[in-house]
GUDOGU-849063 format. One record per residue (C-alpha): residue in three letters; z, x, y. Coordinates in steps of 0.02 Angstrom, whole numbers. Layout:
% residues N
<r residuo="ALA" Z="Z" X="X" Y="Y"/>
...
This chain:
% residues 334
<r residuo="MET" Z="6135" X="6433" Y="5391"/>
<r residuo="LEU" Z="5980" X="6543" Y="5386"/>
<r residuo="ALA" Z="6013" X="6721" Y="5331"/>
<r residuo="ARG" Z="6016" X="6862" Y="5458"/>
<r residuo="VAL" Z="5888" X="7001" Y="5444"/>
<r residuo="ASP" Z="5868" X="7170" Y="5529"/>
<r residuo="ASN" Z="5696" X="7135" Y="5601"/>
<r residuo="PRO" Z="5692" X="6974" Y="5703"/>
<r residuo="CYS" Z="5503" X="6962" Y="5678"/>
<r residuo="ARG" Z="5520" X="6955" Y="5488"/>
<r residuo="GLY" Z="5627" X="6855" Y="5371"/>
<r residuo="PRO" Z="5710" X="6684" Y="5388"/>
<r residuo="ILE" Z="5774" X="6711" Y="5564"/>
<r residuo="PHE" Z="5594" X="6728" Y="5628"/>
<r residuo="VAL" Z="5563" X="6543" Y="5601"/>
<r residuo="HIS" Z="5680" X="6508" Y="5747"/>
<r residuo="ALA" Z="5552" X="6593" Y="5860"/>
<r residuo="LEU" Z="5421" X="6469" Y="5799"/>
<r residuo="ARG" Z="5536" X="6326" Y="5845"/>
<r residuo="ALA" Z="5498" X="6365" Y="6027"/>
<r residuo="LEU" Z="5315" X="6322" Y="5993"/>
<r residuo="THR" Z="5345" X="6154" Y="5910"/>
<r residuo="GLU" Z="5484" X="6103" Y="6028"/>
<r residuo="ALA" Z="5376" X="6139" Y="6180"/>
<r residuo="SER" Z="5228" X="6046" Y="6104"/>
<r residuo="ALA" Z="5334" X="5895" Y="6056"/>
<r residuo="ARG" Z="5417" X="5884" Y="6226"/>
<r residuo="ALA" Z="5249" X="5895" Y="6316"/>
<r residuo="ALA" Z="5173" X="5759" Y="6207"/>
<r residuo="ALA" Z="5325" X="5644" Y="6216"/>
<r residuo="GLY" Z="5283" X="5592" Y="6394"/>
<r residuo="TRP" Z="5126" X="5507" Y="6326"/>
<r residuo="ILE" Z="5208" X="5403" Y="6189"/>
<r residuo="GLY" Z="5142" X="5225" Y="6197"/>
<r residuo="ARG" Z="5021" X="5258" Y="6341"/>
<r residuo="CYS" Z="4861" X="5239" Y="6238"/>
<r residuo="ASP" Z="4794" X="5406" Y="6298"/>
<r residuo="ARG" Z="4777" X="5520" Y="6147"/>
<r residuo="GLY" Z="4674" X="5647" Y="6243"/>
<r residuo="ARG" Z="4807" X="5687" Y="6372"/>
<r residuo="SER" Z="4948" X="5695" Y="6246"/>
<r residuo="GLY" Z="4849" X="5817" Y="6140"/>
<r residuo="ASP" Z="4798" X="5924" Y="6289"/>
<r residuo="ALA" Z="4977" X="5934" Y="6351"/>
<r residuo="ALA" Z="5041" X="5983" Y="6179"/>
<r residuo="VAL" Z="4907" X="6118" Y="6155"/>
<r residuo="ARG" Z="4944" X="6195" Y="6325"/>
<r residuo="ALA" Z="5130" X="6199" Y="6291"/>
<r residuo="MET" Z="5110" X="6276" Y="6118"/>
<r residuo="THR" Z="4984" X="6405" Y="6182"/>
<r residuo="ASP" Z="5102" X="6460" Y="6319"/>
<r residuo="GLU" Z="5245" X="6486" Y="6197"/>
<r residuo="LEU" Z="5135" X="6575" Y="6071"/>
<r residuo="ALA" Z="5089" X="6704" Y="6202"/>
<r residuo="ARG" Z="5273" X="6754" Y="6210"/>
<r residuo="LEU" Z="5287" X="6800" Y="6026"/>
<r residuo="PRO" Z="5271" X="6987" Y="5982"/>
<r residuo="ILE" Z="5141" X="6955" Y="5846"/>
<r residuo="ARG" Z="4953" X="6943" Y="5832"/>
<r residuo="GLY" Z="4836" X="6850" Y="5718"/>
<r residuo="ARG" Z="4707" X="6713" Y="5698"/>
<r residuo="VAL" Z="4714" X="6524" Y="5695"/>
<r residuo="VAL" Z="4643" X="6486" Y="5522"/>
<r residuo="VAL" Z="4663" X="6298" Y="5540"/>
<r residuo="GLY" Z="4677" X="6227" Y="5714"/>
<r residuo="GLU" Z="4605" X="6112" Y="5847"/>
<r residuo="GLY" Z="4421" X="6091" Y="5804"/>
<r residuo="LEU" Z="4307" X="6207" Y="5709"/>
<r residuo="SER" Z="4266" X="6340" Y="5838"/>
<r residuo="PRO" Z="4365" X="6465" Y="5942"/>
<r residuo="ALA" Z="4395" X="6424" Y="6123"/>
<r residuo="SER" Z="4438" X="6533" Y="6271"/>
<r residuo="GLU" Z="4588" X="6419" Y="6297"/>
<r residuo="GLY" Z="4681" X="6318" Y="6167"/>
<r residuo="LEU" Z="4709" X="6333" Y="5982"/>
<r residuo="GLY" Z="4538" X="6309" Y="5903"/>
<r residuo="THR" Z="4503" X="6368" Y="5727"/>
<r residuo="GLY" Z="4458" X="6552" Y="5732"/>
<r residuo="THR" Z="4551" X="6586" Y="5894"/>
<r residuo="SER" Z="4639" X="6755" Y="5901"/>
<r residuo="PHE" Z="4810" X="6768" Y="5979"/>
<r residuo="GLY" Z="4930" X="6907" Y="6029"/>
<r residuo="GLU" Z="4902" X="7085" Y="6086"/>
<r residuo="ASP" Z="4808" X="7212" Y="5981"/>
<r residuo="GLU" Z="4958" X="7330" Y="5982"/>
<r residuo="ALA" Z="5078" X="7199" Y="5913"/>
<r residuo="PRO" Z="5147" X="7267" Y="5748"/>
<r residuo="LEU" Z="5134" X="7111" Y="5641"/>
<r residuo="CYS" Z="4978" X="7009" Y="5602"/>
<r residuo="TYR" Z="4977" X="6830" Y="5536"/>
<r residuo="ASP" Z="4868" X="6683" Y="5488"/>
<r residuo="MET" Z="4918" X="6523" Y="5576"/>
<r residuo="ALA" Z="4891" X="6337" Y="5551"/>
<r residuo="VAL" Z="4935" X="6226" Y="5698"/>
<r residuo="ASP" Z="4948" X="6041" Y="5731"/>
<r residuo="PRO" Z="5016" X="6018" Y="5908"/>
<r residuo="VAL" Z="5018" X="5829" Y="5879"/>
<r residuo="GLU" Z="5004" X="5760" Y="5703"/>
<r residuo="GLY" Z="4964" X="5576" Y="5723"/>
<r residuo="THR" Z="4888" X="5581" Y="5898"/>
<r residuo="SER" Z="4817" X="5405" Y="5894"/>
<r residuo="TYR" Z="4980" X="5335" Y="5826"/>
<r residuo="LEU" Z="5083" X="5426" Y="5957"/>
<r residuo="ALA" Z="4972" X="5345" Y="6088"/>
<r residuo="ARG" Z="5025" X="5176" Y="6018"/>
<r residuo="GLY" Z="5207" X="5223" Y="6005"/>
<r residuo="MET" Z="5209" X="5225" Y="5815"/>
<r residuo="THR" Z="5309" X="5324" Y="5689"/>
<r residuo="ASN" Z="5297" X="5499" Y="5613"/>
<r residuo="ALA" Z="5212" X="5594" Y="5756"/>
<r residuo="MET" Z="5265" X="5777" Y="5756"/>
<r residuo="ALA" Z="5215" X="5951" Y="5812"/>
<r residuo="ALA" Z="5198" X="6077" Y="5669"/>
<r residuo="VAL" Z="5151" X="6258" Y="5641"/>
<r residuo="ALA" Z="5145" X="6373" Y="5490"/>
<r residuo="LEU" Z="5123" X="6562" Y="5475"/>
<r residuo="THR" Z="5082" X="6676" Y="5329"/>
<r residuo="PRO" Z="5034" X="6861" Y="5325"/>
<r residuo="GLU" Z="4855" X="6903" Y="5374"/>
<r residuo="GLY" Z="4725" X="6854" Y="5244"/>
<r residuo="THR" Z="4838" X="6744" Y="5138"/>
<r residuo="MET" Z="4807" X="6568" Y="5205"/>
<r residuo="PHE" Z="4674" X="6453" Y="5130"/>
<r residuo="ASP" Z="4526" X="6425" Y="5246"/>
<r residuo="PRO" Z="4451" X="6250" Y="5220"/>
<r residuo="GLY" Z="4295" X="6291" Y="5320"/>
<r residuo="PRO" Z="4207" X="6135" Y="5387"/>
<r residuo="ALA" Z="4311" X="6014" Y="5282"/>
<r residuo="PHE" Z="4417" X="5889" Y="5378"/>
<r residuo="TYR" Z="4488" X="5798" Y="5227"/>
<r residuo="MET" Z="4571" X="5847" Y="5064"/>
<r residuo="GLU" Z="4650" X="5751" Y="4921"/>
<r residuo="LYS" Z="4832" X="5801" Y="4892"/>
<r residuo="PHE" Z="4960" X="5786" Y="4754"/>
<r residuo="VAL" Z="5138" X="5843" Y="4793"/>
<r residuo="THR" Z="5294" X="5839" Y="4686"/>
<r residuo="PRO" Z="5465" X="5926" Y="4681"/>
<r residuo="ALA" Z="5491" X="6097" Y="4601"/>
<r residuo="VAL" Z="5548" X="6020" Y="4436"/>
<r residuo="ALA" Z="5368" X="5966" Y="4404"/>
<r residuo="LYS" Z="5284" X="6130" Y="4451"/>
<r residuo="GLY" Z="5156" X="6179" Y="4321"/>
<r residuo="LYS" Z="5194" X="6027" Y="4215"/>
<r residuo="ILE" Z="5072" X="5895" Y="4281"/>
<r residuo="ASP" Z="4884" X="5910" Y="4268"/>
<r residuo="PRO" Z="4805" X="5862" Y="4435"/>
<r residuo="GLU" Z="4653" X="5799" Y="4338"/>
<r residuo="ALA" Z="4760" X="5675" Y="4240"/>
<r residuo="PRO" Z="4749" X="5488" Y="4278"/>
<r residuo="VAL" Z="4870" X="5419" Y="4407"/>
<r residuo="GLU" Z="4966" X="5326" Y="4273"/>
<r residuo="THR" Z="4990" X="5485" Y="4169"/>
<r residuo="LYS" Z="5048" X="5585" Y="4320"/>
<r residuo="LEU" Z="5179" X="5455" Y="4363"/>
<r residuo="LYS" Z="5241" X="5437" Y="4185"/>
<r residuo="THR" Z="5261" X="5626" Y="4169"/>
<r residuo="LEU" Z="5346" X="5640" Y="4338"/>
<r residuo="ALA" Z="5470" X="5502" Y="4296"/>
<r residuo="HIS" Z="5515" X="5595" Y="4135"/>
<r residuo="LEU" Z="5537" X="5760" Y="4228"/>
<r residuo="LEU" Z="5646" X="5678" Y="4361"/>
<r residuo="ASP" Z="5745" X="5587" Y="4226"/>
<r residuo="LYS" Z="5724" X="5418" Y="4311"/>
<r residuo="PRO" Z="5636" X="5256" Y="4266"/>
<r residuo="LEU" Z="5455" X="5248" Y="4318"/>
<r residuo="THR" Z="5497" X="5088" Y="4411"/>
<r residuo="ASP" Z="5613" X="5189" Y="4524"/>
<r residuo="LEU" Z="5477" X="5311" Y="4579"/>
<r residuo="THR" Z="5415" X="5298" Y="4759"/>
<r residuo="VAL" Z="5246" X="5374" Y="4805"/>
<r residuo="PHE" Z="5197" X="5412" Y="4985"/>
<r residuo="VAL" Z="5019" X="5356" Y="5024"/>
<r residuo="LEU" Z="4930" X="5349" Y="5192"/>
<r residuo="GLU" Z="4887" X="5170" Y="5237"/>
<r residuo="LYS" Z="4697" X="5186" Y="5237"/>
<r residuo="PRO" Z="4557" X="5078" Y="5163"/>
<r residuo="ARG" Z="4506" X="5224" Y="5051"/>
<r residuo="HIS" Z="4673" X="5210" Y="4960"/>
<r residuo="ARG" Z="4663" X="5028" Y="4905"/>
<r residuo="GLU" Z="4623" X="5071" Y="4724"/>
<r residuo="LEU" Z="4753" X="5209" Y="4720"/>
<r residuo="VAL" Z="4888" X="5090" Y="4782"/>
<r residuo="GLU" Z="4838" X="4960" Y="4653"/>
<r residuo="ARG" Z="4849" X="5087" Y="4512"/>
<r residuo="ILE" Z="5019" X="5150" Y="4568"/>
<r residuo="HIS" Z="5084" X="4971" Y="4574"/>
<r residuo="ALA" Z="5005" X="4932" Y="4405"/>
<r residuo="ALA" Z="5094" X="5083" Y="4330"/>
<r residuo="GLY" Z="5259" X="5010" Y="4391"/>
<r residuo="ALA" Z="5301" X="5128" Y="4535"/>
<r residuo="ARG" Z="5332" X="5088" Y="4717"/>
<r residuo="VAL" Z="5220" X="5138" Y="4862"/>
<r residuo="ALA" Z="5280" X="5192" Y="5034"/>
<r residuo="LEU" Z="5133" X="5159" Y="5151"/>
<r residuo="TYR" Z="5128" X="5244" Y="5321"/>
<r residuo="PRO" Z="4984" X="5247" Y="5446"/>
<r residuo="ALA" Z="5012" X="5433" Y="5481"/>
<r residuo="GLY" Z="5128" X="5576" Y="5437"/>
<r residuo="ASP" Z="5074" X="5656" Y="5274"/>
<r residuo="ILE" Z="5158" X="5820" Y="5324"/>
<r residuo="ALA" Z="5321" X="5722" Y="5322"/>
<r residuo="GLY" Z="5271" X="5635" Y="5160"/>
<r residuo="ALA" Z="5231" X="5800" Y="5074"/>
<r residuo="LEU" Z="5397" X="5877" Y="5126"/>
<r residuo="MET" Z="5494" X="5724" Y="5071"/>
<r residuo="ALA" Z="5407" X="5736" Y="4902"/>
<r residuo="ALA" Z="5449" X="5920" Y="4886"/>
<r residuo="LEU" Z="5632" X="5888" Y="4929"/>
<r residuo="PRO" Z="5699" X="5769" Y="4796"/>
<r residuo="ASN" Z="5835" X="5645" Y="4844"/>
<r residuo="THR" Z="5805" X="5674" Y="5030"/>
<r residuo="VAL" Z="5818" X="5508" Y="5123"/>
<r residuo="SER" Z="5717" X="5458" Y="5275"/>
<r residuo="ALA" Z="5785" X="5486" Y="5450"/>
<r residuo="SER" Z="5716" X="5317" Y="5502"/>
<r residuo="SER" Z="5762" X="5221" Y="5343"/>
<r residuo="PRO" Z="5914" X="5285" Y="5247"/>
<r residuo="HIS" Z="5862" X="5189" Y="5092"/>
<r residuo="THR" Z="5692" X="5276" Y="5078"/>
<r residuo="SER" Z="5664" X="5429" Y="4969"/>
<r residuo="ILE" Z="5495" X="5496" Y="4913"/>
<r residuo="ASP" Z="5459" X="5564" Y="4739"/>
<r residuo="ALA" Z="5274" X="5611" Y="4759"/>
<r residuo="LEU" Z="5129" X="5609" Y="4881"/>
<r residuo="MET" Z="4956" X="5555" Y="4828"/>
<r residuo="GLY" Z="4792" X="5523" Y="4917"/>
<r residuo="THR" Z="4673" X="5598" Y="5043"/>
<r residuo="GLY" Z="4724" X="5658" Y="5216"/>
<r residuo="GLY" Z="4679" X="5794" Y="5340"/>
<r residuo="THR" Z="4648" X="5973" Y="5284"/>
<r residuo="ARG" Z="4747" X="6040" Y="5432"/>
<r residuo="GLU" Z="4898" X="5938" Y="5381"/>
<r residuo="GLY" Z="4867" X="5991" Y="5201"/>
<r residuo="VAL" Z="4868" X="6177" Y="5236"/>
<r residuo="ILE" Z="5023" X="6163" Y="5345"/>
<r residuo="SER" Z="5110" X="6059" Y="5212"/>
<r residuo="ALA" Z="5060" X="6181" Y="5075"/>
<r residuo="CYS" Z="5144" X="6322" Y="5169"/>
<r residuo="ALA" Z="5307" X="6225" Y="5182"/>
<r residuo="VAL" Z="5300" X="6164" Y="5002"/>
<r residuo="LYS" Z="5266" X="6343" Y="4942"/>
<r residuo="ALA" Z="5422" X="6403" Y="5032"/>
<r residuo="LEU" Z="5522" X="6261" Y="4953"/>
<r residuo="GLY" Z="5461" X="6298" Y="4778"/>
<r residuo="GLY" Z="5377" X="6129" Y="4758"/>
<r residuo="GLU" Z="5210" X="6082" Y="4679"/>
<r residuo="PHE" Z="5056" X="6057" Y="4788"/>
<r residuo="PHE" Z="4879" X="6030" Y="4725"/>
<r residuo="ALA" Z="4730" X="5995" Y="4838"/>
<r residuo="ARG" Z="4542" X="5975" Y="4826"/>
<r residuo="ILE" Z="4417" X="5955" Y="4965"/>
<r residuo="ASP" Z="4371" X="5771" Y="4984"/>
<r residuo="PRO" Z="4248" X="5746" Y="5129"/>
<r residuo="GLN" Z="4243" X="5570" Y="5201"/>
<r residuo="LEU" Z="4112" X="5574" Y="5339"/>
<r residuo="ALA" Z="3925" X="5596" Y="5312"/>
<r residuo="THR" Z="3917" X="5745" Y="5429"/>
<r residuo="GLU" Z="4068" X="5823" Y="5345"/>
<r residuo="LYS" Z="3993" X="5799" Y="5172"/>
<r residuo="ALA" Z="3833" X="5885" Y="5227"/>
<r residuo="ALA" Z="3928" X="6031" Y="5305"/>
<r residuo="VAL" Z="4040" X="6052" Y="5152"/>
<r residuo="GLN" Z="3889" X="6049" Y="5035"/>
<r residuo="LYS" Z="3799" X="6177" Y="5143"/>
<r residuo="SER" Z="3950" X="6292" Y="5141"/>
<r residuo="GLY" Z="3954" X="6289" Y="4951"/>
<r residuo="ILE" Z="4132" X="6221" Y="4935"/>
<r residuo="ASP" Z="4168" X="6149" Y="4763"/>
<r residuo="THR" Z="4236" X="5973" Y="4793"/>
<r residuo="ARG" Z="4283" X="5952" Y="4610"/>
<r residuo="ALA" Z="4403" X="6099" Y="4600"/>
<r residuo="TRP" Z="4590" X="6075" Y="4622"/>
<r residuo="HIS" Z="4677" X="6216" Y="4715"/>
<r residuo="ALA" Z="4857" X="6256" Y="4665"/>
<r residuo="VAL" Z="4986" X="6297" Y="4797"/>
<r residuo="ASP" Z="4975" X="6482" Y="4755"/>
<r residuo="ASP" Z="4788" X="6476" Y="4792"/>
<r residuo="LEU" Z="4817" X="6389" Y="4957"/>
<r residuo="VAL" Z="4955" X="6508" Y="5010"/>
<r residuo="ARG" Z="4935" X="6680" Y="4933"/>
<r residuo="ALA" Z="5100" X="6752" Y="4994"/>
<r residuo="ASP" Z="5285" X="6721" Y="4972"/>
<r residuo="GLU" Z="5320" X="6761" Y="5155"/>
<r residuo="VAL" Z="5299" X="6590" Y="5238"/>
<r residuo="TYR" Z="5363" X="6516" Y="5400"/>
<r residuo="PHE" Z="5358" X="6333" Y="5450"/>
<r residuo="SER" Z="5425" X="6237" Y="5598"/>
<r residuo="ALA" Z="5403" X="6053" Y="5643"/>
<r residuo="THR" Z="5479" X="5951" Y="5783"/>
<r residuo="GLY" Z="5480" X="5762" Y="5790"/>
<r residuo="ILE" Z="5391" X="5675" Y="5933"/>
<r residuo="THR" Z="5419" X="5497" Y="5875"/>
<r residuo="THR" Z="5556" X="5456" Y="5749"/>
<r residuo="GLY" Z="5491" X="5457" Y="5571"/>
<r residuo="LEU" Z="5528" X="5505" Y="5392"/>
<r residuo="LEU" Z="5598" X="5679" Y="5421"/>
<r residuo="PHE" Z="5685" X="5677" Y="5588"/>
<r residuo="GLU" Z="5712" X="5590" Y="5754"/>
<r residuo="GLY" Z="5586" X="5600" Y="5894"/>
<r residuo="VAL" Z="5610" X="5667" Y="6069"/>
<r residuo="GLN" Z="5750" X="5573" Y="6157"/>
<r residuo="ARG" Z="5760" X="5575" Y="6346"/>
<r residuo="GLU" Z="5912" X="5537" Y="6452"/>
<r residuo="ALA" Z="5947" X="5564" Y="6636"/>
<r residuo="GLU" Z="5964" X="5753" Y="6634"/>
<r residuo="GLU" Z="5931" X="5801" Y="6453"/>
<r residuo="GLU" Z="5800" X="5797" Y="6316"/>
<r residuo="ARG" Z="5852" X="5804" Y="6134"/>
<r residuo="THR" Z="5737" X="5869" Y="5998"/>
<r residuo="GLN" Z="5757" X="5880" Y="5810"/>
<r residuo="SER" Z="5664" X="6011" Y="5708"/>
<r residuo="LEU" Z="5644" X="6062" Y="5527"/>
<r residuo="LEU" Z="5634" X="6249" Y="5495"/>
<r residuo="ILE" Z="5581" X="6323" Y="5328"/>
<r residuo="ALA" Z="5562" X="6505" Y="5276"/>
<r residuo="GLY" Z="5513" X="6582" Y="5111"/>
<r residuo="PRO" Z="5544" X="6662" Y="4995"/>
<r residuo="GLY" Z="5718" X="6597" Y="4965"/>
<r residuo="ARG" Z="5690" X="6413" Y="5007"/>
<r residuo="HIS" Z="5787" X="6431" Y="5171"/>
<r residuo="ARG" Z="5783" X="6271" Y="5272"/>
<r residuo="GLN" Z="5877" X="6198" Y="5418"/>
<r residuo="VAL" Z="5870" X="6039" Y="5521"/>
<r residuo="LEU" Z="5918" X="6081" Y="5699"/>
<r residuo="THR" Z="5955" X="5968" Y="5847"/>
<r residuo="SER" Z="5928" X="6050" Y="6016"/>
<r residuo="PHE" Z="5966" X="5994" Y="6193"/>
<r residuo="HIS" Z="5855" X="6042" Y="6339"/>
<r residuo="ALA" Z="5861" X="6015" Y="6527"/>
<r residuo="ALA" Z="5745" X="5870" Y="6565"/>
<r residuo="PRO" Z="5588" X="5913" Y="6665"/>
<r residuo="MET" Z="5601" X="5876" Y="6850"/>
<r residuo="ASN" Z="5460" X="5747" Y="6840"/>
<r residuo="ALA" Z="5528" X="5660" Y="6682"/>
């Protein structure tokens, strides 16, 4: 159970307020599962999350959001939210639908996620859409060099986890760019868990040792490697920071236009950023709600008069976390 605090807008109990954002976003997007219309699912999720955000007694700025410019409506990067007189100010990273294209095809691991940190403490990736990530449990924090070869990282991790290297499982996004990485992990003797989407879930599974998958009770993840979205990376870093895990990232542009923009902005693509560089505060709030069933939790389930959602709530410091199943009255047009 999450601890009680005097101020409902600070401390572990505040993360329950964020749950309203991710639940609303997940429920709005769920109606578009398998309909091959990623635009409408995303729009519905953004509208639902924006409406709920307006009800929170806080103010701040979306540091990492939908697109690279503020919008009068929506959750674009740079968008301000809340009233000027609100007493608390935060940085926010939002992903109303992680895995939009896969949700459209009815695939696994789609979720709605949001993270908050105090104003001025969240890493701003600028024009970068992609970053390389390396995530492990707390036992490995500060003990693995992100510059080390894949084989060395895995050997060290196996030693720290006190398990055979052949029993390690590494989460990797199933992308052409990861072919060599997958081959090296296999050559080192470890297993690879390939998923088309869901590296927020993969990062959290890596930070929580011995946690088994909601969709496959025989699956546990020991590390995450490879390149994925910066938005997912920043959100994941917030959650991993609260859990005490290890998270390294470096900007890794994939598109020609992105590479040009990153170079122009002066971002060093060789530098690895530690979790304490990505999240420069101990006060962290994270909420995610499943849209389709995946690694962490079940997706939105609809019955005649009810909708069921499952969410993961994390607050730091203190490594407070909770998986919560909620029941909602089904929309009239469901």
